[in-house]
C-alpha positions in Angstrom: 27.4 27.2 49.1 25.4 23.7 48.1 22.7 26.1 46.4 25.1 28.0 44.0 26.7 24.9 42.7 23.0 23.6 41.9 22.5 27.1 39.5 25.9 26.7 38.0 24.8 23.2 36.8 21.4 24.0 36.1 22.0 26.8 34.1 24.8 24.9 32.1 22.5 21.9 31.4 19.8 24.1 29.5 22.5 26.2 27.7 24.0 22.7 26.2 20.5 21.5 25.5 19.8 24.7 23.7 22.9 24.2 21.4 22.0 20.7 21.0 18.4 21.4 19.9 20.0 24.2 17.4 22.6 21.9 15.8 19.7 19.4 15.3 17.1 22.1 14.1 19.7 22.8 11.5 20.4 19.6 10.6 16.4 18.9 10.1 16.4 22.1 8.0 19.3 21.1 5.7 17.9 17.6 5.3 14.5 19.2 4.3 16.1 21.5 1.9 17.7 18.7 0.4 14.7 16.6 0.1 12.7 19.5 -1.3 15.3 20.3 -4.0 15.1 16.6 -5.3 11.5 17.1 -5.8 10.7 18.0 -9.1 8.5 20.9 -9.6 4.7 20.2 -10.4 2.8 22.2 -12.8 -1.2 22.7 -12.1 -3.6 23.6 -14.8 -7.0 24.6 -13.4 -10.0 27.1 -13.7 -9.2 30.7 -12.0 -12.4 30.2 -10.1 -11.9 26.9 -8.3 -11.3 27.3 -4.7 -10.6 23.4 -4.0 -7.7 23.5 -6.7 -6.3 26.3 -5.1 -6.2 24.1 -2.1 -4.6 21.2 -3.4 -1.8 23.5 -4.6 -1.6 24.5 -1.0 -1.6 20.9 0.1 1.3 20.3 -2.5 3.3 23.1 -1.3 3.0 22.0 2.4 4.5 18.5 1.2 7.4 20.6 0.1 6.6 20.6 -3.8 7.4 23.4 -5.9 3.7 24.4 -7.7 3.6 26.7 -11.1 0.0 27.4 -11.4 -1.8 28.1 -14.9 -5.1 29.2 -14.8 -6.7 28.1 -17.9 -10.4 28.3 -19.5 -10.0 25.1 -21.0 -9.4 22.1 -18.2 -10.2 19.6 -20.6 -7.7 20.4 -23.3 -4.9 20.2 -20.5 -6.3 17.0 -19.4 -5.8 15.7 -23.4 -2.5 17.2 -23.6 -1.2 15.4 -20.5 -2.5 12.1 -21.7 -5.4 11.6 -19.2 -8.4 10.2 -20.2 -11.9 11.9 -20.0 -13.1 9.2 -18.1 -11.3 10.0 -15.2 -11.7 13.9 -15.2 -11.6 15.8 -12.3 -11.5 19.6 -11.6 -7.7 20.2 -12.6 -4.4 18.2 -14.1 -1.2 18.3 -13.0 2.4 17.4 -14.5 5.0 16.0 -12.6 8.3 14.5 -13.2 6.9 13.2 -16.8 3.1 12.1 -15.2 0.0 13.2 -15.3 -2.0 13.5 -12.1 -5.6 14.2 -12.3 -7.5 15.4 -9.3 -7.0 15.9 -5.7 -4.3 13.0 -5.4 -2.3 12.8 -2.0 1.1 14.5 -2.1 2.2 11.1 -0.5 0.8 9.1 -3.7 2.6 11.3 -5.6 5.9 11.1 -3.7 5.8 7.2 -4.1 4.9 7.2 -7.7 8.1 9.4 -8.3 10.0 6.9 -6.2 8.6 3.7 -7.7 8.8 5.3 -11.2 6.2 2.7 -13.1 5.9 3.0 -16.5 2.7 4.9 -16.6 0.6 7.8 -17.5 0.1 8.9 -13.7 -2.2 9.0 -11.4 -6.0 9.9 -10.8 -8.6 10.8 -8.4 -11.4 11.0 -10.6 -14.3 13.4 -9.8 -14.2 15.3 -6.4 -14.2 13.0 -3.3 -15.0 14.3 -0.1 -12.2 14.1 1.9 -9.3 14.0 -0.3 -6.8 16.7 -0.2 -8.1 20.2 -0.9 -11.6 18.9 -0.4 -11.1 18.5 3.4 -14.5 17.5 5.4 -15.2 16.1 9.0 -16.5 12.8 7.4 -14.2 12.0 4.7 -15.8 9.2 2.1 -13.4 6.5 0.9 -11.4 6.8 -2.1 -9.1 5.6 -4.5 -5.9 6.8 -6.1 -5.9 5.2 -9.5 -2.9 4.0 -11.7 -3.1 4.9 -15.1 -1.1 3.2 -17.8 -1.2 2.3 -21.5 -1.0 -1.3 -22.8 -1.2 -1.9 -26.7 -2.9 1.4 -27.3 -5.7 0.7 -24.7 -5.8 2.6 -21.3 -5.3 0.0 -18.2 -6.4 1.5 -14.7 -5.4 0.1 -11.4 -5.7 0.6 -8.1 -2.4 2.3 -6.7 -3.9 3.6 -3.0 -6.8 3.4 -0.8 -7.6 6.2 1.3 
């Protein structure tokens, strides 16, 4: 008799636990959908032949951003149109929330930019540093995400984040 009571209790506990987990997952999914809805779409201008740009797009999508890709022949024209100087060039340019994003900028830096809303042109990771999102390697090199702004018609560049 004692054994049967134990079996009833143990089967009820996992059922309650499963219901609790299901409710928690639904709540997390709803919170995730709300957070994703709040993020503006990222428009990326890249060469149709660039694999690391495609990997950066996947990084942004994994971070919850909706990404619209424009394959272009002239990434320099896209960079100029976004207001990003050629001196900070990388292999792709993006626009999000009124900001220009140049190169392999981590999604967390873009989220911070969108949250803090500084008066700026945007963020840049010049070149193609090994270890940046889309450029993953076993031994990443340190790199900086730069905040690009304009003061009196001149570009001002400062370190936004170190990686």
